[in-house]
TORVEXFI-684097 format. One record per atom (N, C-alpha, C): x negated, y, z; residue in one letter. Coordinates in steps of 0.2 Angstrom, whole numbers, padded with zeros to 4 digits, always signed. Atoms other than C-alpha are relative to their C-alpha. Layout:
N
XYZA ...
//
This chain:
419
-0003-0002+0007X +0029+0029+0114X -0003-0004-0005X +0003+0006+0004X +0030+0017+0101X +0001+0004-0008X +0000+0000+0007X +0027+0018+0082X +0003-0004-0002X -0007+0008+0002X +0043+0010+0073X -0005+0001-0006X +0003+0000+0008X +0032+0007+0056X +0005-0006-0003X -0004+0004+0004X +0043+0001+0042X -0005-0006-0002X +0003+0006+0002X +0039-0017+0039X +0001-0002-0007X +0000+0003+0009X +0044-0016+0019X -0003+0002-0004X +0004-0002+0005X +0035-0016+0005X +0002+0005-0005X +0000-0003+0007X +0031-0005-0010X +0001-0003-0006X +0000+0008+0007X +0035-0021-0023X +0008-0002+0000X -0005+0006+0000X +0051-0028-0018X +0005+0002+0004X -0006-0001-0005X +0061-0030-0004X -0006-0005+0007X +0002+0002-0005X +0053-0037+0014X -0001-0005+0006X +0003+0004-0002X +0047-0051+0025X +0003-0004+0009X +0000+0004-0005X +0050-0066+0039X -0008-0002+0003X +0002+0004-0002X +0039-0073+0050X -0001-0006+0004X -0001+0005-0005X +0033-0088+0061X -0007+0000+0003X +0007+0002-0005X +0022-0092+0074X -0004-0006-0003X +0003+0002+0004X +0007-0099+0066X -0007-0001+0002X +0006+0003+0001X -0010-0108+0069X -0004+0006+0007X +0004-0006-0005X -0022-0100+0083X -0008+0000-0002X +0007+0000+0000X -0039-0096+0082X -0004+0007-0001X +0001-0009+0002X -0047-0077+0082X -0010+0000-0001X +0004-0003+0001X -0061-0069+0076X -0002+0007-0001X +0002-0007-0002X -0069-0052+0080X -0006+0002-0002X +0007-0003+0001X -0082-0040+0075X +0000+0008+0004X +0000-0006-0001X -0086-0025+0085X -0005+0002-0001X +0007-0002+0001X -0099-0013+0080X +0000+0009+0002X +0002-0006+0000X -0106+0004+0080X -0002+0002-0006X +0004+0000+0004X -0114+0014+0068X -0005+0007+0001X +0006-0006-0001X -0130+0027+0067X +0004+0005-0002X -0003-0007+0000X -0124+0044+0073X -0007+0004-0005X +0005-0003+0006X -0130+0058+0061X -0007+0001+0001X +0007+0001-0001X -0146+0060+0070X -0002-0004+0004X +0006+0006-0001X -0152+0044+0072X +0004-0003+0005X -0002+0005-0004X -0150+0030+0086X +0008+0000+0001X -0010+0002+0003X -0131+0024+0090X +0005+0005+0003X -0005-0003-0004X -0116+0033+0094X +0006-0004+0004X -0006+0006-0005X -0106+0024+0109X +0007+0001-0003X -0008-0001+0000X -0088+0020+0108X +0005+0005+0004X -0001-0005-0006X -0082+0035+0117X +0008+0001-0002X -0005-0002+0000X -0066+0035+0106X +0008-0004+0000X -0006+0008-0001X -0057+0019+0108X -0003-0005+0004X +0002+0006-0003X -0058+0005+0118X +0001-0008-0002X +0002+0004+0004X -0065-0008+0109X +0004-0008+0002X -0002+0005-0002X -0059-0023+0121X +0010+0001+0000X -0008-0003-0001X -0041-0015+0122X +0004-0004-0008X -0001+0001+0007X -0041-0016+0102X +0002-0006-0002X -0001+0009+0002X -0044-0035+0102X +0004-0003+0004X -0004+0002-0004X -0032-0037+0114X +0006+0001-0004X -0009-0004+0000X -0017-0028+0107X +0000-0003-0008X +0000+0003+0008X -0023-0036+0088X +0002-0007+0002X -0001+0007+0000X -0022-0054+0094X +0007+0001+0004X -0007+0001-0002X -0006-0050+0101X +0006+0001-0009X -0002+0002+0007X -0001-0047+0081X +0000-0008-0002X +0002+0005+0003X -0008-0063+0078X +0004-0006+0004X -0003+0005-0005X +0002-0073+0093X +0007+0002-0001X -0006-0002+0001X +0017-0064+0087X +0003-0002-0006X -0002+0003+0008X +0018-0074+0070X -0004+0002-0004X +0004+0000+0006X +0004-0066+0059X -0003-0006-0002X +0008+0004-0002X -0009-0079+0053X -0005+0003+0001X +0007-0002-0002X -0021-0070+0052X +0000+0011-0003X +0000-0008-0002X -0024-0050+0055X -0008+0003+0000X +0006-0003-0001X -0039-0039+0050X +0001+0007+0000X +0002-0007+0003X -0045-0021+0051X -0006+0005+0000X +0004-0005-0004X -0055-0008+0055X +0003+0009+0000X -0004-0004-0003X -0052+0007+0065X -0008+0006+0000X +0005-0004+0000X -0064+0023+0065X +0002+0006+0003X -0001-0008-0006X -0064+0039+0076X -0007+0005-0001X +0006-0001+0001X -0078+0050+0068X -0004-0005-0005X +0003+0004+0002X -0093+0042+0067X -0002-0009+0002X +0000+0005-0003X -0088+0027+0076X +0006-0005-0002X -0005+0006+0004X -0081+0011+0069X +0001-0005+0007X -0002+0008-0003X -0072-0006+0076X +0001-0003-0005X -0003+0002+0005X -0070-0018+0066X +0002-0008+0004X -0002+0006-0003X -0060-0034+0070X +0004-0003-0002X -0004+0004+0004X -0049-0048+0066X +0003-0006+0005X -0004+0006-0002X -0037-0062+0072X +0003-0003-0004X +0000+0005+0004X -0032-0078+0067X -0003-0003-0007X +0003+0005+0006X -0034-0089+0052X +0001+0005-0008X +0000+0000+0007X -0037-0086+0034X +0004-0006-0004X -0002+0008+0005X -0031-0106+0029X +0006-0002+0005X -0002+0003-0003X -0017-0110+0039X +0000-0008+0001X +0002+0006+0000X -0022-0129+0034X -0006-0001+0003X +0005+0003-0001X -0038-0129+0037X -0004+0005+0007X +0000-0003-0005X -0039-0116+0050X -0004+0005-0001X +0004-0007+0003X -0053-0104+0041X +0002+0005+0004X -0002-0007-0002X -0054-0089+0052X +0001+0006-0003X -0001-0008+0004X -0051-0071+0045X -0006+0004+0003X +0006-0002-0003X -0066-0060+0046X +0001+0008-0001X -0001-0007+0001X -0065-0041+0046X -0002+0003-0008X +0004-0004+0006X -0074-0039+0030X +0005-0004-0006X -0001+0001+0007X -0063-0048+0018X +0005+0002-0004X -0002-0002+0006X -0055-0044+0002X +0010+0000+0001X -0009+0002+0002X -0035-0041+0001X +0003+0004-0005X -0004-0003+0004X -0024-0036-0011X +0006+0008+0004X -0002-0006-0001X -0017-0019-0008X +0008+0003+0001X -0004-0002+0002X -0003-0016-0016X +0002+0007-0002X +0000-0005-0001X +0004+0001-0015X -0004+0006-0001X +0004-0006-0001X -0010+0009-0010X -0003+0002-0005X +0002-0002+0007X -0016+0009-0028X +0005+0006-0001X -0004-0004+0002X -0003+0023-0031X -0003+0007+0002X +0004-0007-0004X -0014+0037-0019X -0007-0001-0007X +0006-0001+0006X -0029+0032-0032X +0004+0002-0007X -0004-0001+0007X -0017+0032-0046X +0002+0007-0002X -0002-0006-0001X -0010+0048-0040X -0008+0005-0002X +0006-0006+0001X -0028+0057-0039X -0004+0001-0007X +0003+0000+0005X -0034+0051-0055X +0004+0005-0004X -0005-0005+0003X -0018+0060-0063X -0002+0008+0003X +0001-0006-0004X -0023+0076-0052X -0006+0002-0003X +0008-0002+0003X -0043+0076-0060X +0003+0001-0007X +0000-0003+0007X -0035+0077-0078X +0005+0007+0002X -0004-0004-0001X -0022+0090-0071X -0007+0006+0001X +0003-0004-0002X -0037+0099-0064X -0004+0003-0006X +0002-0003+0007X -0046+0098-0084X +0003+0003-0005X -0005-0003+0003X -0029+0105-0091X +0004-0005-0004X -0003+0006+0004X -0025+0089-0100X +0005-0002+0003X -0008+0003-0002X -0009+0085-0089X +0003+0007+0005X -0004-0004-0003X +0002+0098-0083X +0007-0003+0005X -0005+0002-0004X +0013+0093-0068X +0009-0001-0001X -0009+0002+0000X +0029+0100-0072X +0002+0001-0008X -0004+0002+0005X +0028+0096-0089X +0004-0006-0003X -0003+0005+0000X +0041+0085-0096X -0006-0008-0005X +0005+0006+0001X +0032+0066-0098X +0004+0001-0007X -0001+0000+0007X +0040+0068-0116X -0004+0003-0003X +0005-0003+0001X +0027+0080-0119X -0007-0005-0002X +0007+0006+0003X +0012+0065-0120X +0005-0006-0002X -0003+0008+0000X +0023+0049-0121X +0007+0000-0004X -0007-0002+0001X +0039+0055-0131X +0004-0008-0004X -0002+0004+0002X +0041+0039-0138X -0002-0008+0005X +0000+0005-0005X +0038+0029-0122X +0008+0001+0006X -0005-0003-0005X +0052+0040-0111X +0004+0005-0006X -0002-0006+0005X +0062+0047-0127X +0005+0003+0002X -0004-0002-0002X +0076+0057-0128X +0001+0006+0007X +0000-0005-0004X +0084+0070-0116X -0003-0001+0005X +0004+0003-0007X +0076+0058-0101X -0006+0003+0000X +0006-0001+0001X +0059+0061-0108X +0001+0007+0001X -0001-0007-0002X +0065+0080-0108X -0001+0002+0008X -0003-0002-0006X +0070+0082-0092X -0005-0002+0007X +0007+0002-0006X +0057+0071-0081X -0008+0002-0002X +0006-0002+0001X +0041+0078-0077X -0004-0004+0004X +0006+0003-0004X +0024+0073-0071X +0000-0004+0008X +0000+0001-0009X +0027+0076-0052X +0006-0004+0001X -0006+0005-0002X +0044+0068-0054X -0002-0007+0000X +0004+0009-0001X +0035+0051-0058X -0002+0000+0005X +0004-0001-0004X +0023+0056-0045X +0004-0002+0007X -0004-0003-0003X +0035+0059-0032X +0007-0004+0002X -0006+0005+0001X +0048+0046-0036X +0007+0005+0000X -0008-0004+0002X +0063+0061-0039X +0002-0003-0009X -0002+0002+0007X +0063+0053-0058X +0007-0001-0001X -0005+0003-0002X +0077+0045-0053X +0001-0008-0005X +0000+0004+0004X +0071+0031-0066X +0000-0007+0007X +0001+0004-0004X +0075+0014-0058X -0007-0006+0001X +0005+0006-0003X +0062-0002-0050X +0002-0005-0007X +0000+0005+0005X +0060-0013-0063X +0000-0010+0002X +0002+0006-0003X +0056-0029-0050X +0005-0008-0002X -0002+0006-0001X +0070-0039-0049X +0004+0000-0009X +0001+0001+0009X +0072-0039-0070X -0006-0003-0001X +0005+0005+0000X +0055-0046-0070X +0001-0005+0004X +0000+0007-0005X +0059-0058-0057X +0008-0001+0003X -0008+0001+0000X +0078-0063-0061X +0005-0002+0008X -0004+0004-0007X +0081-0075-0045X -0001+0005+0005X -0001-0006-0008X +0080-0059-0032X +0004+0004-0002X -0003-0004+0002X +0092-0050-0041X +0005+0001+0005X -0006-0001-0006X +0105-0054-0029X +0001+0002+0006X +0002-0002-0006X +0095-0048-0015X +0007+0007+0003X +0003+0003-0006X +0101-0046-0001X +0003-0006+0002X -0004+0006-0002X +0111-0060-0002X -0003-0005-0002X +0005+0004+0001X +0100-0072+0001X +0001-0009+0001X -0002+0005+0001X +0111-0087-0001X +0001-0001-0006X -0001-0001+0008X +0112-0081-0021X -0007+0001-0003X +0007-0003+0002X +0093-0080-0020X -0003-0007-0002X +0007+0007-0002X +0077-0092-0023X -0007+0004-0003X +0006-0002+0002X +0061-0089-0026X -0004-0002-0005X +0000+0003+0008X +0061-0098-0044X -0005+0006-0003X +0004-0004+0005X +0054-0082-0052X -0007+0002+0004X +0006-0002-0002X +0040-0079-0040X -0005-0006-0003X +0006+0004+0003X +0033-0096-0045X -0001-0001-0010X -0002+0001+0008X +0040-0095-0063X -0008+0004-0001X +0005-0003+0001X +0028-0080-0065X -0007+0002+0003X +0008-0001-0002X +0012-0083-0056X -0005+0000-0005X +0005-0001+0004X +0003-0086-0071X +0003+0006-0009X -0005-0005+0005X +0015-0074-0084X -0004+0007-0001X +0005-0005+0002X +0005-0061-0092X +0006+0005-0001X -0005-0007+0000X +0017-0043-0091X -0003+0004-0004X +0002-0005+0002X +0013-0029-0103X +0003+0007+0006X -0005-0006-0005X +0017-0012-0093X +0005+0003-0004X -0007-0004+0003X +0028-0007-0108X +0007-0005+0001X -0007+0004+0000X +0039-0022-0106X +0004+0002+0006X -0003-0002-0008X +0042-0018-0087X +0002+0007+0001X -0004-0007+0002X +0045+0000-0090X +0006+0000-0004X -0006+0000+0004X +0057-0004-0103X +0006-0002+0004X -0005+0005-0006X +0067-0017-0090X +0002+0007+0006X -0001-0005-0003X +0066+0001-0079X +0003+0004+0000X -0002-0003+0003X +0071+0010-0091X +0007+0000-0002X -0004+0001+0004X +0085+0002-0097X +0005-0001+0005X -0003+0001-0007X +0091-0001-0078X +0006+0006+0002X -0005-0006-0003X +0107+0010-0072X -0007+0006+0004X +0004-0004-0003X +0098+0026-0067X +0002+0001+0008X -0002+0000-0008X +0097+0028-0046X -0001+0007+0001X +0003-0007-0001X +0095+0047-0047X +0000+0006-0007X +0001-0004+0007X +0096+0063-0060X -0006+0003+0004X +0007-0001-0003X +0079+0069-0061X -0001+0007+0004X +0001-0005-0005X +0073+0081-0048X +0003-0001+0007X -0005-0001-0005X +0087+0075-0037X -0002-0003+0008X +0003+0003-0003X +0083+0072-0017X +0005-0003+0002X +0006+0000-0001X +0080+0063-0009X -0004-0005-0007X +0003+0004+0004X +0069+0054-0020X +0001-0009+0001X -0003+0008+0000X +0071+0034-0025X -0007-0002-0002X +0007+0004+0000X +0055+0025-0022X +0000-0006-0007X +0001+0006+0006X +0051+0014-0040X -0006-0001-0003X +0008+0000+0002X +0035+0008-0047X +0001+0001-0008X +0003-0002+0008X +0040+0010-0065X -0002+0006-0001X +0004-0008-0002X +0035+0029-0060X -0007-0002-0002X +0008+0000-0001X +0017+0023-0058X -0002-0004-0008X +0003+0003+0008X +0017+0012-0075X +0001+0005-0005X -0001-0004+0006X +0023+0026-0083X -0009+0003-0001X +0005-0004+0000X +0008+0036-0076X -0005-0004-0002X +0007+0003+0005X -0004+0023-0082X -0001+0001-0008X -0002-0001+0008X +0002+0024-0099X -0003+0007-0001X +0002-0009-0002X +0001+0045-0096X -0009-0001+0000X +0008+0000+0000X -0018+0040-0091X -0004-0002-0006X +0000+0001+0007X -0020+0033-0107X -0002+0002-0003X -0001-0004+0005X -0014+0044-0117X -0005+0006-0001X +0004-0007-0002X -0025+0058-0110X -0007-0002-0001X +0008+0003-0002X -0042+0048-0108X -0002-0003-0006X +0001+0005+0005X -0043+0037-0122X -0002-0007+0003X +0002+0007-0002X -0047+0022-0111X +0007-0003+0005X -0007+0002-0002X -0036+0011-0101X +0000+0005+0009X -0002-0005-0007X -0029+0019-0083X -0004-0004+0005X +0004+0004-0005X -0039+0003-0075X -0008+0003-0001X +0006-0001+0004X -0055+0008-0083X -0002+0007+0003X +0002-0007-0001X -0053+0026-0081X +0001+0001+0009X +0001+0001-0007X -0048+0024-0061X -0005-0003+0004X +0005+0003-0004X -0063+0013-0057X -0005+0007-0002X +0003-0004+0003X -0074+0026-0066X +0000+0006+0005X -0002-0009-0004X -0067+0044-0059X +0002-0001+0007X -0002+0001-0007X -0060+0036-0041X -0003-0004+0004X +0005+0005-0004X -0067+0020-0036X -0008+0003+0002X +0006-0001+0000X -0084+0025-0041X -0003+0007+0004X +0001-0006-0003X -0083+0041-0036X -0001+0002+0007X -0001+0002-0009X -0079+0038-0018X -0006-0004+0002X +0005+0005-0004X -0093+0025-0017X +0002-0004+0003X -0005+0009-0003X -0081+0008-0015X -0005-0005-0001X +0004+0007+0005X -0091-0007-0017X +0004-0006+0000X -0005+0007+0002X -0077-0020-0016X +0005+0001-0002X -0008-0001+0004X -0063-0012-0025X -0001+0000-0006X -0001+0001+0006X -0057-0017-0040X +0006-0003-0003X -0006+0003+0004X -0043-0021-0052X -0002-0007-0002X +0003+0005+0001X -0043-0039-0052X +0003-0004-0009X +0001+0003+0007X -0048-0048-0070X +0005-0006-0003X -0003+0006+0002X -0038-0062-0068X +0005-0001+0007X -0005+0004-0005X -0025-0073-0056X -0004+0000+0008X +0007+0001-0005X -0042-0076-0043X -0002+0007+0002X +0004-0006-0002X -0049-0064-0031X -0007-0001+0001X +0008+0000-0001X -0069-0063-0030X -0001+0004+0006X +0005+0000-0008X -0077-0064-0014X +0006-0002+0005X -0004+0003-0007X -0071-0067+0003X +0007+0002+0003X -0005-0005+0000X -0052-0066+0006X +0003-0007+0003X -0004+0006-0005X -0038-0076+0016X +0007-0003-0007X -0006+0002+0005X -0023-0086+0007X +0005+0005+0002X -0005-0005-0002X -0009-0074+0007X +0010-0006+0000X -0007+0005-0001X +0010-0082+0012X +0004+0005-0002X -0007-0003+0001X +0025-0076+0007X +0006-0006+0005X -0005+0002-0005X +0040-0079+0019X +0007+0001-0004X -0007-0004+0001X +0054-0069+0011X +0005+0000+0002X -0006+0001-0007X +0066-0068+0026X +0002-0005-0001X -0002+0006+0000X +0066-0086+0026X +0001-0005-0004X +0000+0004+0006X +0068-0091+0010X -0005-0004-0002X +0004+0005-0001X +0054-0098+0010X -0005-0004+0006X +0002+0003-0005X +0049-0110+0022X -0001-0010+0001X +0005-0005-0002X +0035-0115+0027X -0001+0006-0006X +0001-0005+0003X +0029-0097+0020X -0004-0004-0005X +0003+0002+0005X +0020-0101+0003X -0006+0004-0002X +0006-0003+0003X +0002-0097-0003X +0002+0005-0007X +0000-0001+0005X +0002-0085-0016X -0006+0005-0003X +0008-0004+0002X -0016-0078-0016X -0002+0001-0008X +0002-0001+0009X -0018-0084-0035X +0005+0002-0003X -0005-0001+0004X -0006-0075-0043X -0002+0006-0008X +0003-0005+0004X -0008-0064-0060X +0004+0006+0001X -0001-0006-0003X -0006-0047-0056X +0002+0006-0004X -0002-0004+0003X +0000-0040-0071X +0007+0002+0000X -0007+0000-0004X +0018-0039-0064X -0001+0007+0004X +0000-0005-0006X +0011-0023-0054X -0004+0005-0004X +0006-0003+0005X -0004-0015-0065X -0002+0006+0006X +0003-0005-0004X -0007+0003-0058X +0004+0002+0005X -0005-0003-0005X +0009+0003-0045X -0003-0004+0006X +0001+0006-0008X +0001-0011-0033X -0004-0006-0002X +0002+0005+0002X -0013-0021-0041X -0007-0002+0002X +0006-0001-0002X -0028-0017-0032X -0003-0003+0004X +0005+0003-0006X -0041-0027-0022X -0005+0004+0004X +0004-0003-0004X -0050-0020-0007X -0002-0001+0005X +0000+0004-0006X -0056-0021+0010X +0000+0006+0004X -0004-0005-0003X -0051-0012+0024X -0007+0007+0001X +0005-0005-0001X -0068-0002+0026X -0001+0004-0007X +0002-0006+0005X -0068+0005+0010X +0007+0002-0003X -0007-0002+0001X -0050+0009+0011X -0001+0010+0002X +0001-0006-0003X -0055+0022+0024X -0006+0005-0001X +0005-0001+0004X -0069+0026+0014X +0003+0005-0005X -0003-0004+0003X -0058+0032+0001X +0004+0006+0004X -0005-0006-0003X -0044+0042+0010X -0006+0005+0004X +0004-0005-0002X -0060+0050+0020X -0001+0003-0006X +0003-0006+0004X -0066+0057+0004X +0004+0002-0004X -0004-0003+0002X -0050+0060-0003X +0003+0007+0004X +0001-0004-0004X -0048+0071+0011X -0004+0007+0000X +0005-0005+0000X -0065+0080+0010X -0002+0003-0006X +0002-0007+0005X -0065+0087-0006X -0002-0004-0005X +0004+0006+0005X -0074+0071-0015X +0004-0002-0006X -0002+0003+0005X -0063+0066-0026X +0005+0003-0005X -0003-0004+0002X -0051+0080-0029X -0001+0005+0002X +0000-0006-0004X -0051+0098-0027X +0005+0002+0006X -0004-0001-0007X -0044+0104-0010X +0008+0004-0004X -0006-0001+0001X -0031+0112-0020X +0005-0005-0003X -0006+0005-0001X -0024+0097-0027X +0001-0006+0003X -0004+0004-0005X -0025+0088-0013X +0005+0003+0003X -0005-0002-0001X -0013+0101-0008X +0006-0002-0005X -0006+0003+0005X -0001+0097-0022X +0001-0007+0002X -0001+0006-0001X -0004+0079-0017X +0005+0001+0006X +0000-0001-0008X +0001+0084+0001X +0008+0005-0001X -0006-0002+0000X +0019+0093-0004X +0005-0005+0000X -0002+0004-0001X +0031+0082+0004X +0009+0000-0001X -0007-0001+0000X +0049+0079+0002X +0005-0007+0001X +0000+0005+0000X +0061+0065+0007X +0002-0005-0006X -0002+0006+0005X +0063+0047-0002X +0003-0006+0003X -0003+0006-0003X +0071+0031-0001X -0004-0004-0002X +0005+0007+0000X +0061+0016+0001X +0005-0007-0003X -0002+0004+0004X +0066+0000-0008X +0004-0005+0007X -0004+0003-0006X +0074-0005+0009X +0005+0004+0002X -0003-0008-0003X +0083+0011+0011X +0000+0003+0006X +0002-0005-0006X +0074+0018+0023X -0003+0007-0001X +0002-0004+0004X +0068+0035+0022X -0006+0002+0002X +0006-0002-0001X +0052+0041+0020X -0002+0005-0003X +0001-0009+0001X +0041+0057+0018X -0006-0001-0004X +0002+0002+0006X +0033+0055+0002X -0002+0009-0004X +0004-0003+0004X +0020+0066-0008X +0000+0000-0008X +0003+0002+0005X +0011+0064-0023X -0006-0007+0000X +0004+0005-0003X +0004+0047-0019X +0000-0002+0005X +0001+0000-0006X +0003+0050-0004X +0007-0001+0007X -0006-0001-0005X +0015+0047+0013X -0003+0004+0005X +0004-0004-0008X +0015+0058+0029X +0002-0003+0004X -0004+0006-0004X +0017+0050+0044X -0002+0005+0006X +0002-0003-0006X +0020+0063+0060X +0001-0005+0008X +0000+0002-0009X +0016+0056+0079X +0000+0006+0003X +0000-0005-0005X +0021+0068+0093X -0005-0001+0003X +0004+0000-0005X +0007+0071+0103X -0008-0003-0003X +0007+0005+0003X -0007+0062+0090X -0002+0004-0005X +0004-0005+0005X -0008+0071+0077X +0006-0002-0008X -0002+0001+0004X -0002+0072+0059X -0004-0007-0007X +0005+0005+0003X -0008+0056+0047X +0003-0001-0009X -0001+0002+0007X -0010+0053+0026X -0001-0006+0001X +0003+0006+0000X -0010+0039+0020X +0005-0005-0004X -0006+0006+0005X +0001+0022+0012X -0002-0006+0001X +0000+0007+0000X +0008+0006+0013X +0002-0004-0006X -0002+0003+0006X +0008-0008+0002X +0001-0007+0002X -0003+0004+0001X +0015-0023-0002X -0001-0006-0007X -0002+0004+0006X +0014-0038-0015X +0001-0007+0004X -0001+0007-0003X +0017-0057-0012X -0005-0001+0005X +0004+0003-0007X +0011-0063+0004X -0006+0005+0003X +0004-0004-0004X -0001-0048+0008X +0001+0008-0001X -0003-0006-0003X +0003-0032+0017X -0006+0004+0004X +0007-0005+0000X -0009-0017+0020X +0004+0006+0001X -0002-0006-0004X -0008-0001+0031X -0006+0005-0002X +0004-0007+0000X -0019+0015+0028X +0001+0006+0002X -0002-0004-0002X -0018+0029+0038X -0008+0004+0003X +0005-0007-0002X -0029+0047+0042X +0001+0005+0001X -0002-0004-0001X -0028+0058+0052X -0001+0007-0004X +0002-0008+0005X -0027+0079+0046X -0006+0002-0003X +0008-0001+0001X -0043+0081+0050X -0005-0004-0001X +0004+0004+0004X -0050+0067+0043X -0004-0006+0005X +0004+0002-0004X -0058+0060+0060X +0001-0006+0002X -0003+0004-0002X -0045+0046+0065X +0002-0004-0004X -0001+0005+0005X -0044+0031+0054X +0002-0009+0002X -0001+0005-0002X -0034+0015+0054X +0002-0003-0009X -0002+0003+0005X -0034+0002+0040X +0003-0007+0002X -0001+0005-0003X -0026-0014+0042X +0004-0005-0005X -0003+0004+0005X -0022-0030+0032X +0002-0007+0002X -0005+0006-0003X -0011-0046+0036X +0001-0003-0008X -0002+0005+0009X -0008-0062+0024X +0008-0004+0001X -0007+0004+0003X +0011-0065+0027X +0005+0006+0000X -0004-0006+0004X +0024-0054+0020X +0009-0002+0002X -0007+0000+0001X +0044-0051+0023X +0000-0007+0005X -0002+0004-0005X +0045-0059+0039X +0006+0000+0004X -0007-0001-0002X +0061-0052+0045X +0004-0003-0003X -0006+0002+0001X +0076-0061+0043X +0004+0004+0000X -0004-0005+0002X +0090-0052+0036X +0008-0002+0003X -0005+0001-0002X +0107-0049+0043X +0006+0000-0006X -0006+0003+0005X +0125-0055+0034X -0002+0009-0005X +0000-0007+0005X +0123-0034+0027X -0007+0002-0002X +0005-0001+0002X +0104-0036+0023X -0005+0003+0002X +0007-0004-0004X +0096-0027+0035X -0004-0005+0003X +0006+0005-0003X +0081-0034+0042X +0001+0000+0009X -0001+0001-0008X +0082-0041+0061X -0007+0000+0003X +0007+0000-0006X +0068-0038+0075X -0002-0004-0002X +0002+0008-0001X +0055-0051+0075X -0006+0003+0005X +0007-0003-0006X +0040-0050+0089X -0007+0003-0004X +0004-0003+0003X +0028-0045+0074X +0000+0005-0001X -0001-0007-0001X +0034-0028+0073X -0001+0005+0006X +0002-0001-0006X +0033-0024+0091X -0008-0001+0000X +0009+0003+0000X +0015-0033+0089X -0005+0005-0003X +0005-0005+0004X +0010-0020+0076X +0001+0006+0003X -0002-0008-0002X +0018-0004+0082X -0004+0000+0006X +0005-0001-0006X +0008-0007+0099X -0007+0000-0003X +0007+0000+0004X -0009-0009+0088X +0001+0006-0003X -0001-0007+0005X -0003+0008+0077X -0002+0003+0006X +0000-0004-0005X +0000+0015+0093X -0009+0002+0003X +0008+0001-0006X -0018+0010+0102X -0005+0003-0006X +0006-0003+0005X -0030+0014+0085X +0002+0006-0001X -0001-0009+0002X -0021+0031+0081X +0000+0005+0004X -0001-0003-0006X -0018+0036+0098X -0001-0002+0006X +0004+0003-0006X -0028+0031+0110X +0000+0006+0006X -0002-0006-0006X -0028+0042+0128X -0007+0005-0004X +0004-0006+0001X -0044+0052+0119X +0003+0003-0004X -0004-0003+0006X -0035+0057+0105X +0007+0003+0001X -0008+0002-0003X -0018+0060+0115X +0001+0008-0004X -0001-0006+0002X -0021+0079+0113X -0003+0002-0008X +0000-0001+0008X -0026+0078+0093X +0003+0004-0003X -0002-0006+0004X -0026+0094+0083X +0005-0005-0005X -0004+0003+0003X -0010+0091+0074X +0000+0002-0007X 
//
């Protein structure tokens, strides 16, 4: 069985790779079992995991690193390089821009305020932000619609990055906007205005929903309105710290603090060789996709979300109410409130998210029973070339990533896992 994972981001449009550099770094380890001592790695095969992870690097990914968990057992591995010029290897504990995985954090923060009675999921956004989303539109769009992307509000990305507006016609595009905006400081209000002024992509509560980062910037403004502090501060104190995350933060500037790889953007071959965008002002995506984290922290976050530490189980149930949505690449996804659902026959139902920003791509999945997990980071994005219609063409990275995901989430010991 192949798990066909989408290779498209939640921030615009996605990926071309190229075979780059060799060098492999890996770390396999165990954690103390609850009763003391060391728990053997019986849920997965570390040697096999390393082998298929190396396959992702050999297929063209400069660097890839991961944490896989099965109950109290953990394996951390890495393959390839953090810097294609120096050959510096990637290591499992490096930090990564995790893109739209922050949407789960933002959604959890909103649900906390729902629990306190300060926000109603089915109330119109105009009740809270009448000037930001004015008129009949603000009265029709509810908080829930923003969370599950059924608001009909358009994506702002190609307005903030105008040289990309001709997508998918690569002949009419250039990466100029990516370079122009490297140190540009956007405000949420100006980005939201771009999305609201753009033609609507659907009617409120329409099905399927249409994924747009504009929704989550509005939710960030909603958090500020009801809590009296910035969304980033609230999420840090009430989600990140509550989950016990040690290496997760919203960046204060264009640079990432702590060990991290360079992050290479190929933009479907338009940027060749891929360009490093690891130094970048992330105000262009804010509460939609700007968070920095590690694979260990991401796994801990999703465990804490599913076990009731971050939100009540009734709130989690709301987050897991899913419906169809269309990604920014035109693919159908199953989306709840800040959560993707992934069903793998014979293996189980998984919850998590997929994120991408310029040069950095991240996936995190946890099985519904909370036992099996995988978080994986890659430092090349938009590696697939496009055909004339704009459809991404197959690339060896796609199959290699699918093979790794299959092994990490559905090894033989978990083939009959509870769905």
